[in-house]
C-alpha positions in Angstrom: 102.8 115.7 120.8 102.0 112.0 120.6 101.3 109.6 123.4 100.9 105.9 122.8 99.1 103.2 124.8 100.2 99.6 124.1 99.3 96.2 125.4 103.0 95.4 126.2 105.2 98.3 127.1 108.3 95.9 127.2 107.7 94.9 123.6 107.3 98.6 122.5 110.6 99.7 124.0 113.1 100.1 121.2 110.4 100.2 118.5 108.8 103.5 119.7 110.9 106.7 119.8 112.1 107.5 123.3 110.4 110.9 123.2 106.9 109.2 122.9 105.3 108.6 126.3 104.1 105.1 126.7 100.9 104.1 128.7 99.8 100.7 129.7 96.6 100.0 127.7 93.7 98.4 129.5 93.6 94.7 128.6 90.6 92.6 127.8 90.4 90.1 130.7 91.4 86.9 128.8 94.5 88.5 127.2 95.9 88.4 130.7 95.8 84.6 130.8 95.1 83.3 127.3 93.8 84.5 123.9 90.4 82.7 124.0 88.1 80.8 126.2 89.0 77.1 126.1 86.7 74.6 124.4 83.4 75.2 122.7 82.5 75.6 119.1 85.0 77.3 116.8 84.6 81.0 116.3 82.9 82.2 113.2 82.3 85.9 113.7 84.0 88.9 115.2 81.3 88.8 117.8 82.5 85.4 118.9 86.0 86.8 119.3 84.8 89.6 121.5 82.8 87.2 123.6 85.8 85.0 124.1 87.9 88.0 125.1 85.5 88.9 127.8 82.2 90.3 126.4 80.4 87.3 127.9 80.4 89.4 131.1 78.5 92.7 131.5 81.2 94.3 133.6 84.0 93.9 131.0 83.3 96.9 128.8 82.7 99.2 131.7 86.0 98.3 133.2 87.9 98.8 130.0 86.2 102.2 129.3 87.1 103.2 132.9 90.7 102.4 132.2 90.7 104.3 128.9 88.9 107.3 130.5 91.7 107.6 133.0 94.3 107.7 130.2 92.3 110.1 128.1 91.8 112.5 131.1 95.5 112.5 131.7 96.6 113.0 128.1 93.7 115.1 126.9 94.3 114.3 123.2 92.9 116.3 120.3 92.5 113.1 118.3 92.4 109.4 119.3 93.8 106.8 116.9 92.5 103.3 117.7 94.2 100.3 116.1 91.9 97.3 116.7 90.7 98.8 120.0 86.9 98.9 120.2 86.8 99.7 123.9 89.0 102.8 123.2 86.6 103.9 120.5 83.7 103.5 123.0 85.6 105.6 125.5 86.2 108.3 123.0 82.7 108.3 121.5 81.1 111.7 121.9 84.2 113.0 123.8 86.8 113.6 121.1 87.4 112.8 117.4 88.4 109.2 116.8 90.2 107.5 113.9 89.9 103.7 113.6 92.7 102.1 111.7 93.7 98.5 110.9 93.4 95.8 108.3 90.1 94.9 106.8 89.6 92.2 109.4 90.4 94.6 112.2 88.0 97.3 110.9 84.6 95.6 110.6 82.0 98.1 109.2 80.3 99.7 112.2 77.0 100.0 110.4 76.3 96.3 110.0 73.2 94.9 111.7 75.2 92.0 113.0 78.6 90.4 112.5 78.5 88.0 109.5 80.1 84.5 109.6 83.6 84.5 108.2 83.8 80.8 108.0 80.4 79.7 106.7 79.7 78.1 110.1 77.2 79.3 112.7 78.2 81.8 115.4 79.6 80.1 118.5 77.9 82.6 120.8 74.6 84.5 121.0 75.4 88.0 119.6 72.2 89.4 121.1 73.4 88.5 124.6 76.8 90.0 123.8 75.1 93.2 122.7 73.1 93.2 126.0 76.4 92.8 127.9 78.0 95.6 125.9 75.1 98.0 126.5 75.1 97.1 130.2 78.8 98.0 130.3 78.2 101.2 128.4 75.4 102.2 130.9 77.7 101.6 133.8 80.3 103.8 132.2 77.7 106.5 131.6 77.6 106.0 127.8 74.7 105.8 125.4 73.8 102.3 124.1 74.7 100.9 120.7 72.0 99.5 118.4 74.0 96.6 117.1 77.3 94.9 118.2 79.3 96.0 115.1 78.8 99.6 116.3 81.4 98.9 119.0 83.9 99.7 116.2 82.4 103.1 115.4 84.8 105.9 114.7 84.5 109.4 113.1 86.8 108.1 110.3 87.6 104.5 109.5 90.7 103.5 107.6 90.7 99.8 106.5 94.1 99.1 104.9 93.3 96.1 102.7 93.1 94.9 99.1 89.4 94.4 98.3 90.2 90.8 97.2 91.2 90.0 100.8 88.5 92.0 102.6 86.1 89.7 104.4 83.7 92.6 104.8 83.9 93.9 101.2 80.2 93.4 100.7 79.3 95.5 103.7 82.0 98.2 103.6 80.7 101.6 102.6 84.0 103.6 102.7 86.7 102.6 100.2 89.6 100.7 101.5 93.1 102.3 101.5 96.5 100.8 100.9 97.5 98.0 103.2 100.4 98.6 105.5 103.4 96.4 104.8 106.8 96.1 106.4 109.5 97.8 104.4 109.4 99.4 100.9 107.2 98.2 98.1 109.0 95.1 96.7 110.0 94.9 93.1 107.9 93.0 90.6 109.1 89.5 90.2 110.6 88.7 86.7 109.6 85.0 87.1 113.2 83.9 87.2 113.3 82.6 90.8 113.3 78.9 91.5 113.0 78.7 95.3 110.0 78.1 97.6 110.3 80.7 100.4 108.5 79.8 103.6 107.6 82.4 106.3 106.8 80.1 109.1 105.8 80.5 112.7 106.9 79.0 116.0 103.5 77.2 116.6 104.6 74.6 114.1 106.3 71.8 115.9 109.5 70.2 114.5 107.6 67.0 113.6 104.8 68.8 111.9 103.5 67.3 108.6 104.0 70.8 107.2 107.8 70.6 107.4 107.8 67.0 106.1 105.5 67.9 103.2 107.8 70.8 102.2 110.8 68.4 102.3 109.0 65.7 100.4 108.3 68.1 97.6 111.9 67.9 96.5 111.9 71.6 95.7 114.5 74.1 96.8 113.0 75.4 100.0 114.3 78.4 102.1 112.7 79.0 105.5 112.6 81.8 108.0 110.9 81.4 111.4 111.2 84.2 113.9 112.4 83.1 117.3 112.7 79.5 116.1 113.8 77.0 118.8 117.1 75.2 118.3 115.1 72.0 117.9 113.1 73.4 115.1 116.1 74.8 113.2 117.9 71.4 113.6 114.9 69.6 112.3 114.5 71.9 109.3 118.1 71.6 108.3 118.1 67.8 108.8 115.3 67.6 106.3 117.6 69.2 103.7 116.0 72.7 103.7 117.8 76.0 104.0 117.1 78.1 107.2 117.5 81.9 107.3 118.0 83.1 110.9 117.2 86.7 110.1 114.2 88.1 108.2 114.9 88.6 104.5 114.1 91.8 102.6 111.1 91.1 100.4 113.1 92.3 97.4 115.4 89.3 97.9 112.5 87.0 98.3 111.0 88.3 95.1 114.2 87.7 93.2 114.8 84.2 94.4 111.4 82.7 94.7 108.9 81.1 92.3 106.4 80.4 95.1 106.0 81.7 98.7 104.3 79.9 101.6 103.2 81.6 104.8 100.7 81.4 107.7 98.8 84.3 106.1 100.2 87.4 107.8 98.4 90.3 106.2 101.5 92.3 105.3 103.3 89.3 103.9 100.3 88.3 101.7 99.9 91.9 100.4 103.7 92.1 99.6 103.6 88.9 97.6 100.6 90.2 95.6 102.4 93.4 94.8 105.5 91.4 93.8 103.5 89.1 91.6 104.4 85.9 93.5 102.1 82.9 93.6 101.5 81.9 97.2 100.0 79.4 99.5 98.5 80.4 102.9 98.7 77.7 105.6 96.2 79.1 108.1 95.4 78.4 111.7 92.8 81.1 112.6 89.8 82.8 111.1 91.7 85.9 109.9 94.4 84.0 108.0 91.8 81.7 106.6 90.0 84.7 105.1 93.1 85.9 103.3 93.8 82.4 101.9 90.2 82.0 100.7 90.4 85.5 99.1 93.6 84.5 97.2 92.0 81.3 96.0 88.8 83.0 94.9 90.8 85.6 93.0 92.9 82.8 91.3 96.1 84.2 92.8 97.1 81.4 95.3 96.0 78.5 97.4 95.0 77.8 101.0 95.0 74.9 103.4 94.3 74.7 107.1 97.5 73.7 109.1 95.7 70.8 110.8 94.5 69.4 107.5 98.0 69.0 105.9 99.2 65.5 105.0 102.8 65.4 103.7 102.4 63.6 100.4 99.3 65.5 99.1 100.8 68.7 100.3 104.1 67.9 98.5 102.3 67.1 95.3 100.3 70.3 95.4 103.4 72.3 95.9 105.2 70.6 93.0 102.2 71.3 90.8 101.9 74.9 91.7 105.7 75.4 91.4 105.6 74.0 87.8 102.5 75.9 86.7 104.1 78.6 84.5 100.7 80.0 83.1 99.4 80.4 86.7 102.6 82.2 87.7 102.3 84.5 84.7 98.8 85.3 85.6 99.8 86.3 89.1 102.5 88.5 87.7 100.1 90.1 85.3 97.8 91.0 88.2 100.5 92.6 90.3 100.5 96.1 88.6 96.9 96.7 89.7 97.9 95.8 93.3 101.0 98.0 93.1 98.9 101.0 91.9 96.7 100.6 95.0 99.7 101.0 97.3 99.7 104.8 96.7 99.0 106.9 98.7 100.6 104.9 101.5 98.5 104.0 104.5 100.6 106.1 106.9 100.2 109.2 104.6 96.4 108.8 104.5 96.3 108.3 108.3 98.4 111.4 109.0 96.2 113.5 106.7 93.1 112.3 108.5 94.6 113.0 111.9 95.5 116.5 111.0 92.0 117.1 109.6 90.3 115.7 112.7 92.6 117.9 114.8 91.7 121.0 112.8 95.2 121.5 111.5 95.3 123.1 108.1 97.7 122.1 105.3 100.1 119.2 104.9 102.3 118.0 107.8 
């Protein structure tokens, strides 16, 4: 029997089997109104993110643990699986076995003395004060304190689904990463015969963005998909002479058609492109996506640029250069088999095996 707690029950309906009971997950306070505190220095650490979600207040963690305690008491699970849910892990700590799952970004090693900067910049907030607030909340909830803020991610087993080249915490991670989770089957390896630039965009890009104009100015054959694109955005893209796909494309089709892919740095998309041997550019707008782009560039497998830094002509020139760089593309294809080998065993299979082990169930599922 599986129960599931989610941030948005309305979004889960139709995606989760009808037989699975859904619970409203306790929400960090600022998820109710916005994703981050307005203003201030840019975030540089996971600690900064936790502060901006609500850990600047000592009562936050206690309230979240109280909400999770109510759900855990009602469900009485044998095992808890937490996907980027540190408050759930704190509620389960010492009470029942817990499996922490997520990308490398979502599973910071719990044994670190502090959260490292992921941007090279200084932390925006005092991590010591955030730790004091967390421990005040743990005390109110009747829980033992933690020695360092990263321990808020502690679990009996941690599964970080990430390629090491993209793992911001690779230098601190003690357990080996597992295969990243991707949407759909493993894409085929590109044969290098594609000519298009495929763009997986996002709705935050306005119709008049320099990004779209730079793509058009490249003169390359560009095909774009943006989920939930507004009519104005679709009209603008088509007016610039680029092809728009209203529905998501299977990655196999992207691999067959494309010489270069451009995205905002979604983890699954980036990993799929690595496995397919496609050169890529990450146009990032947050700390997580920046990390994937920097990892690609460091490994010599792609490029990265911040969305706000794009200027149409330099961007167009760099796209043309990368599109025409046959030796670079060949190197990316040559690296792909090593990434493909790391996709087995699949993330879901590893997670199921760990759940069964933690639950004391013998043998395969």
